[in-house]
N, C-alpha and C positions, 0 to 999 in steps of 0.2 A: 218495568220492565230493566227503566233504567236505575232504578233504587237498588234493586236486583245485583245488578252489576256492581255499582258503588259498595255494598255489601260484601260481597265478593273478593272483591280488591282489598276492602279493610284487613277483612280475614287473612287474605294471604299473605299482606304486609306486616299483622302482627306474626303469624307463623312464622315467617321471615326474619326476624328479630330476637323470635327464640332460640332460632337455630344457629346465632351468631356464640360463637363463642370469645371469652376474653381471654386475655394471658393470663393467665391462672399460673403459671409456671414459668414468669418471666424471671429473667436473671439479667439484670444492669452490668454494664460494662464496666462499671468505677466499683464494683464489688468483689472484682477478682484480679488477680495477679495474671498478668499473660504471660505464659512461658514463652521461650524463646530457644532455649538450649538447657538439655540435662544431660550430666555424666552418673554414672553410675561404679563405684569402688566398693569393696569391701571395705568396712569398719575396723576400726581398729580393736573394740570388742568383740572376740571371736562370735561367729556365728550369724553378725548382724550386717545390714548392706546399709551403706552410706550413698545420699544423694545430693548431687551439684546441682542449683537449679539456678537460672539467669534468666530474669522476669525483669520485663520494661519498664523504667522507669515514666511512667506515662506524665509526669508531672513536668520532668526534666525535655524531654520532646516536644510539649506544648511550646514551652519559652524559647524555644528555639536551639538550645546547648548555649544561652546568654550565661548561666549562673555555672561554677567550677565541677559541681555534683556530674555524677556517671549518669547515661542514659540508660545506664539498667543496673540493678541489685545484683548481687551472688549471696545465695544462702545455702545454708546446708541442713541435714536432716539423715538421721538414721532411725531404724526400724529392725524388727523380725524378716520382714519380708519387703518390698518396696512398693506396698500399695500400703502397708503399713509406717515404712518410712514417709511416703508420699501427704498421707493423712497427719502426718507428726509436723508438717511446717504449720501448722496451723497454731502450734502451741508460740513459734516465736512472729507468725503474722495475722493480720486480721483480717487477710484477703485470701482465699481458696485460691487454689493454684487452677487456672484455667489450661487445658491443656492441649485442643484442638490447634493452634497455632503455631507448634513447636517446630524447629527447623532442624535442629540435630541432635542425635542420642549416640554418646560417645562410650561404649563399652569400657570400663578402666583394663588395663594387660592382664590383672591378678584376675579379674570375672571372666574374660574371654579363653582363659588358658583353664580354668575349673570347668567352664560348659556355663553358654549363654543362658540354657533354653527357661530355667525358673526365674531367672534376672528379665526376661523381656515376657512371659506370658500375660502381665500385667495388661502393654502396651497392644496387645493385640486383642485382649478380654473386655478391655472398658469400652463403651460406645462411643465414647467423646472423641478417639481417636480416630484417626482419619488414615494413617498408615502409608501417610508420603514423608514423613521426617525422615532423613537422611542418617543411616547405619554406619559408624564409624567403628576404627579399634584403636584405640592410643597406646603407643608406647610408653610404659609410665602411667601414672594413674588419670581418672578424666579430669577432676577436680584441676588438674593443672592444667591441663590444654585449656579448659574454660576460661583460666585468669590470666590467661597471655591477652594481650588486648589488639586489636585491630588499628593498622594505621590508616585506613580508609573507610572503616563502617564505625559509627559509633555504639552496635552493638557486639562484643564477640562470635556470639554462636552465627549472626549475621553473615560475618567476613569468613567465618566456617562454610557456610553455607555457596559464598561466593567462589572461596578457594575451591570448592571441590568442581561447579560448573566450571572453572578456568583451566581442568584435568585435561577437558577435551581438545583442549589446542595439543597435547601429546597423546594423548591417547595411552597413557602407563598406567592410567586408574580411572575407574570410574564411577561413579553416583550410585549407591544402592540403596534405594528408599527400604522401608521398613515391609511394605507388601511383596518386594522381592526375595528380601534376607528370607521372610516367614516362608514364602511358598520354596526356595531350595531348603529350607529346616525341616519342613515339613514331607519333603520327598524322603521315599527311602535309601535313593541314588544319588540323588544330583546333592553336592558338596556345595554350604553358602560359601561365599566371598565378600569381602568388605574393604572400603580403602583403607589404609592405616595414616593413623597422625601424631607426628609427633614434632617436638621442641628444639628448635633451632638456634642456636646463639646464648647468650650468657645476659642475666641481669635486663637493665634495660633494652637490651638487643635482641631481645626473646622475638623468635617469630615462629609461627607453626608451617610444617612443610608436610605434603603427602607424598610420602616415600615408597609407597607399594601398595601393594594387595595383598590382605590377610586369606591364609586359606585355612578351611574349615574343615576337619573328621566328625558328621555330627555336629554338635553343636562347640566345639570344643577349637582352638586354635592353634594348628600345629605345624603350620608352617608361613612363609610369606615367598612373595614374587618382587622384583624391583626392576624400574627399568623396561627394554624391550622383553624380558623373560616376563613381565607383567601384561607387556601388552600383547605377547602370544595368546593370552589368554580370552583376551579383546576380539581378536581375529576372527575366533573362532567360533564365540556366542554373540556373533553381528554388532558388537559395540565399540567399533570404531568408528569415532568421529572425525578427526582430523590428524596431525602429526606429520612427521620429518623423517624421512628414511635417507642416510647418508651412502654415498656407496663412491666407487674410484672411478674416475676421468676415465673413457675408454681411450684406449692405447696413450693415451697422458699421464703425467702427473698430476696429482691435485685431486680433491673432491668435488663432490656434486650433493645438493641437496635436493631433494624430491619431496616434494606437498602432497600429503594422500587430501585428494579433494570426496572422491565418495569411495566405500566398500560395501559387499556385503557377504555374507557367508550362507551356507547351507550343509546340513548335516545330515547325512542318509547311510542308514544302519544295513547292515546286513550279515541274514543268519543262515549258515547251512550246518546243519544236524545240532551239535553244542556249540559249535563255533562262530565267535561274532566278530563280526570287521566292519570298519567303519570308514566309511568317505567324506571327508572335509573339502567343498568347493566353496574358495576364496574368491572372489571379483574384487579388484581396485583399480581406480584410474585417478593420477596426480598428473601435477604440471613440475618443472624445471623452476624451484626455488633461486638456486645461483647455482656459479660453479664456479671452480677454479680453472676450470681448462683453459690455455692459452688459445687453442682454435675452435673455429667452427665447427660446431655438430654437423654430420650429415646425416640420411636417413636409414644407413647401416649401423650409426651409432646412436641412433634410438632404439634399434631392436635390441642392442649389447645391453644397454642402460635398463629397459626390460627385464630381459633376463636375471642383472645383477638384482636388481628389486625385486624379482621374486625368489633370488637366492634369502635375503634377505627375509622375507617373510613366512619362506618355509622354516628358516634357521629360528625364529623368535617362536612359529608355535611350538615347533618340534621341543625347544629349552623348556617349555611350560609346562609340555607331554612328559618330556623326563620326568618334573620336578613332579607332577600330578602321580605318575606310577611308585616315585620312590616314596611317595608319602600315602600311597594308595588311597586317593580321596577324588571320586568323579567330579571335578570342577566346571565341565565343560557339557554335564547336563547328556553324554552319551545312554546312558540307562536310562533317563526318561524317552528320550528318541527311539531304540529298542522297544519299549513298553510299549511306544502310539504304535507303532507299525505290525508288531508282532504282539498283541494283549494275548493271545492263547498260550505260547511259547513262554512270555513272559513270566509267567506262575511257576515254570523249573526252574527258571534261571536266576531270581528275584533272590533270593536267600542264599545264592551263592557269588553274588555279585562283587565281593572284594574279591573272591580269585580270579573271577573273570576277567575283571576291568584290567589288572596289568599286562596280562595278555592278548589286550584285544590288538589287531593289527589294524593301522591305522594309515590310510591312504590322504595323504595331503597335497591336492589340486589347487595350483594359484593361478590365475589369470589378472597379469599385473601391465595396465598402459600406461604410456607417458602421451599427456591429448595435448599439451601447450609449454612453451619455453617463455613465456610472458614477452615483454612488449622488443625484448630484445633480440636480434637473429645473430649477431658477432657478440663474443665477449666483451665486457665491457673495457677491457685493458687492451683492447685488438687496436 
């Protein structure tokens, strides 16, 4: 009996070893060029596309930057399609480009105005892509954007990624990853948006700056919003992280800076007959960051400040709404909200949404609060 158990155990072990598969399709890291950033432009040759790839110089990173070499390599390739151009990199490089770690995809101005769908199809279709790379629109050529060195990062693409994250401090632009961009692009009503990036300064003093949000109509870049107008979009789509709202001192000369601590929004559609209306509810809480007012603030002053803050937020939303109506592009996702609430009626509205959207009555309800005034009670000048 004991021998039988031993024999059975041996057979099981043998069967288990047969089921263990090896790494037959392994790919060693040192056989790839790791992509950190890519730009897409039209090539000089008509009908072709140019890719600019920024890849990590692994040997330099290992040395800790002790040599004079850059921590990245910038390479270009052209082809009939994006996939064709990507494979053509192998004509000049002995390593295939590895895509999953890409941080930014920059669409050149000429690509964005023509229509981006055919240029980004590969990045969505390819199984290696994670759809987490940030999508940006360049004012000018994407290649030129990637050629601007970062003062704080060894790899410019990493600097651009960090620059996007820092926009949370003002909420006048927001990071849009490929998944979000494609989701809007595939929607029959909601228009894509993407942060705009441009070069500021000249020669050695060149720096990159995020200058606002690009607005698309289907897959074409048709307009842009900057500053507080761009923030008007983010109030509605619930993308406000932080920021400063400047208002006048109540009953005094001077200004006050109010920091946005938290914010949320809700879109509620109503359909009566063939008439669509939208209610946008925005809740915001903030603190007093600084004040030029010479006098101590009283409780009734706080109430006045909240009203002024409410007025500013409403104005920002209205300015974004007016631009969207002017371009007739639904950047807020109103169409999708109607679809979700009224799926049956939506079938009759969907095909005529371009005619419906500019005429929508939008009610904006803002509830803005001041929670704290910092560690000072009296003004610092008192």
